[in-house]
N, C-alpha and C positions, 0 to 999 in steps of 0.2 A: 143095578146101580153100581157105579164105579166106587172104588175104595180110596180113601186118603192114604197116602204113603205115610207110615208111622214116623219116618224121619222128618217129613215135612211138618208134621204136627209138633213133634218134640223140639225141632229147631226153631220154631216160631214163624215158620213160613206162612202159616194160617193162624188167625186170631182165634181165641176160644169161641167168639160169637160165630165166626164162619164155620168152625167145626160143629158147633151145636146146630146150626141151620142145615148143615149137610146130614148129620147123623139123625136129626129129629126135624125134618122139614115140615113147615107149617103149610096148611091149605093145599095139599097135593090132591090132584085128581080133576077129572072133567066135571064141569058144572052143567047140569042138564037144563037149568032154568036161567042160564046166562043171557043177558041181552047185549053183551059186548064180547068180542073175541079178537085176540091179537096173536099173530104168528110171525116168528122170525126163523129163518133157516140160513145158517152160515156154513156154506160148503167148505170154506177154508179150515174151520175148526171142527167140522162134522157135528155141529150143535143145532138142535131145534128146540124152540121154546114156544109153547102154546099157553096163552093166558086167557082166563075166563073171568068176566066181571058181571055182577048184578048191581045195577044202579037204579035207584028209585028216588023221585023227588030231588034230583040233583045231588044225591049222596051215594057214595059207594057203600053198598050193604055188605058185599062179600067179594072176594077175589080168590082165584085158585089157579094152579098151573100144572103143566106136565112138561118135563124137560128131558131131553135125551142129550146128554153132554157130560162134561167132567163134574167133579164134586163142587168146584167153585161156582159153576153155572147153576147147580141145584141150590146151593146156598144163596146165590144172588136172586134167583127166582123166588125162593121162599121169603127172603127179606122184602122183595118188591111187593109181594102180596100183603105183608104185614104193614108196610108203610102207607098203603092206600086205604086199608080197611077202615070203615066208619069215618071217612073224610068227605068233605064237600067235593063234588066232582071237579070244580074249577081248581081246587087246591091239588087234588090227586093228579090232574092232567099235567102238572108241572114237575112230576117225578123225573129226576135226572140220574144219570149214571153216577155222578158225584155223590148224590144222596144215598144211593144203594151202597156204594163203596164205603162211604163214611159210616153208615149204620153197621156194616160188617166189621168195622175197625180197620179197614184197608186191606185190599187184595194185593197179592204180589203183582208187580208190573206186567208179567207175562199172562196174568189172569184177569187183567182189567177189562178185557173185552166181555167178560161174563156180566159185569154190571151194566155195560152198554147194551148188550143184547136183552137182558131182563127188563131194563127200563124202556127200551124201544118196544118190546112186545106189550108191556103194560100200557104205554101211551096209545098204541094202536087199538087195544081193546077198549080203552076209555073213550077214544074218539068215536068208535063204532057205536058205543052205547048212548052217546049224546043225541 
Protein backbone atom coordinates (compact mmCIF):
# COMPACT_ATOMS: atom_id res chain seq x y z
CA UNK A 1 0.00 0.00 0.00
CA UNK A 2 1.27 3.46 -0.78
CA UNK A 3 2.15 5.95 1.92
CA UNK A 4 0.85 9.43 2.53
CA UNK A 5 3.50 12.09 2.23
CA UNK A 6 3.87 13.53 5.78
CA UNK A 7 4.06 17.05 4.33
CA UNK A 8 0.68 16.50 2.60
CA UNK A 9 -0.88 15.53 5.91
CA UNK A 10 0.62 18.30 8.03
CA UNK A 11 -0.08 20.94 5.37
CA UNK A 12 -3.78 20.10 5.38
CA UNK A 13 -3.76 18.69 1.85
CA UNK A 14 -5.77 15.74 3.20
CA UNK A 15 -8.46 15.98 5.86
CA UNK A 16 -8.22 13.93 9.05
CA UNK A 17 -11.11 11.79 7.76
CA UNK A 18 -9.25 10.98 4.55
CA UNK A 19 -6.10 10.14 6.50
CA UNK A 20 -8.10 7.90 8.85
CA UNK A 21 -9.74 6.01 5.96
CA UNK A 22 -6.35 5.47 4.34
CA UNK A 23 -4.56 4.40 7.50
CA UNK A 24 -7.49 2.32 8.76
CA UNK A 25 -9.54 1.37 5.69
CA UNK A 26 -12.92 -0.17 6.35
CA UNK A 27 -14.29 -3.24 4.58
CA UNK A 28 -11.12 -4.27 2.76
CA UNK A 29 -10.98 -7.55 0.90
CA UNK A 30 -12.71 -9.83 -1.52
CA UNK A 31 -16.20 -10.92 -0.50
CA UNK A 32 -16.76 -14.57 -1.38
CA UNK A 33 -20.57 -14.49 -1.02
CA UNK A 34 -21.05 -11.26 -2.99
CA UNK A 35 -23.95 -11.07 -5.38
CA UNK A 36 -22.70 -7.89 -7.03
CA UNK A 37 -19.28 -6.98 -8.37
CA UNK A 38 -18.08 -3.70 -9.84
CA UNK A 39 -14.70 -3.00 -11.38
CA UNK A 40 -13.02 0.09 -12.76
CA UNK A 41 -9.62 0.36 -14.35
CA UNK A 42 -8.18 3.78 -15.11
CA UNK A 43 -4.98 3.37 -17.12
CA UNK A 44 -4.28 7.11 -16.98
CA UNK A 45 -3.83 6.97 -13.19
CA UNK A 46 -2.88 3.29 -12.96
CA UNK A 47 -5.79 2.75 -10.56
CA UNK A 48 -8.02 -0.29 -10.30
CA UNK A 49 -10.91 -0.66 -7.89
CA UNK A 50 -12.93 -3.81 -7.30
CA UNK A 51 -16.10 -3.53 -5.23
CA UNK A 52 -18.13 -6.41 -3.84
CA UNK A 53 -21.64 -6.14 -2.42
CA UNK A 54 -24.08 -8.47 -0.75
CA UNK A 55 -27.67 -7.35 -1.27
CA UNK A 56 -30.71 -9.12 0.13
CA UNK A 57 -34.34 -8.02 0.19
CA UNK A 58 -33.44 -4.79 -1.63
CA UNK A 59 -31.01 -3.77 1.14
CA UNK A 60 -27.21 -3.58 1.05
CA UNK A 61 -26.05 -5.95 3.75
CA UNK A 62 -22.30 -5.51 3.19
CA UNK A 63 -19.83 -3.91 0.83
CA UNK A 64 -16.09 -4.42 0.51
CA UNK A 65 -13.31 -3.35 -1.83
CA UNK A 66 -9.84 -4.00 -3.15
CA UNK A 67 -7.93 -1.04 -4.58
CA UNK A 68 -4.64 -0.72 -6.34
CA UNK A 69 -3.94 2.99 -6.42
CA UNK A 70 -2.91 5.99 -4.40
CA UNK A 71 -3.82 6.65 -0.77
CA UNK A 72 -6.70 8.92 -1.77
CA UNK A 73 -8.22 6.09 -3.84
CA UNK A 74 -7.96 3.72 -0.88
CA UNK A 75 -9.69 6.30 1.32
CA UNK A 76 -12.41 6.96 -1.29
CA UNK A 77 -13.07 3.24 -1.73
CA UNK A 78 -13.25 2.75 2.03
CA UNK A 79 -15.68 5.65 2.37
CA UNK A 80 -17.87 4.41 -0.49
CA UNK A 81 -18.35 1.08 1.29
CA UNK A 82 -19.34 2.79 4.53
CA UNK A 83 -21.80 5.09 2.78
CA UNK A 84 -23.83 2.25 1.24
CA UNK A 85 -23.73 -0.25 4.10
CA UNK A 86 -27.13 -1.12 5.58
CA UNK A 87 -28.95 1.16 3.12
CA UNK A 88 -31.89 0.38 0.85
CA UNK A 89 -30.61 -0.63 -2.59
CA UNK A 90 -32.44 2.19 -4.35
CA UNK A 91 -30.81 4.75 -2.05
CA UNK A 92 -27.35 3.18 -2.32
CA UNK A 93 -27.55 3.21 -6.13
CA UNK A 94 -27.59 7.01 -6.06
CA UNK A 95 -24.09 7.18 -4.55
CA UNK A 96 -22.19 9.99 -6.24
CA UNK A 97 -18.60 11.14 -6.37
CA UNK A 98 -19.76 14.34 -4.66
CA UNK A 99 -21.12 12.30 -1.72
CA UNK A 100 -17.85 10.38 -1.36
CA UNK A 101 -15.79 13.56 -1.63
CA UNK A 102 -17.99 15.41 0.87
CA UNK A 103 -17.89 12.53 3.37
CA UNK A 104 -14.09 12.59 3.21
CA UNK A 105 -14.13 16.31 3.91
CA UNK A 106 -12.96 17.19 0.41
CA UNK A 107 -10.14 15.72 -1.62
CA UNK A 108 -7.52 17.91 -3.28
CA UNK A 109 -8.59 18.83 -6.84
CA UNK A 110 -5.93 16.61 -8.39
CA UNK A 111 -7.29 13.63 -6.40
CA UNK A 112 -10.99 14.19 -7.14
CA UNK A 113 -10.86 11.38 -9.68
CA UNK A 114 -10.53 8.95 -6.75
CA UNK A 115 -14.05 9.74 -5.55
CA UNK A 116 -15.33 9.37 -9.11
CA UNK A 117 -13.71 5.95 -9.59
CA UNK A 118 -14.88 4.64 -6.20
CA UNK A 119 -18.48 5.79 -6.77
CA UNK A 120 -18.47 4.35 -10.29
CA UNK A 121 -17.22 0.94 -9.11
CA UNK A 122 -19.83 0.90 -6.34
CA UNK A 123 -22.70 1.78 -8.68
CA UNK A 124 -21.58 -1.00 -11.07
CA UNK A 125 -21.59 -3.54 -8.24
CA UNK A 126 -25.02 -2.42 -7.06
CA UNK A 127 -26.48 -2.59 -10.59
CA UNK A 128 -25.21 -6.15 -10.94
CA UNK A 129 -26.77 -7.20 -7.64
CA UNK A 130 -30.25 -5.97 -8.59
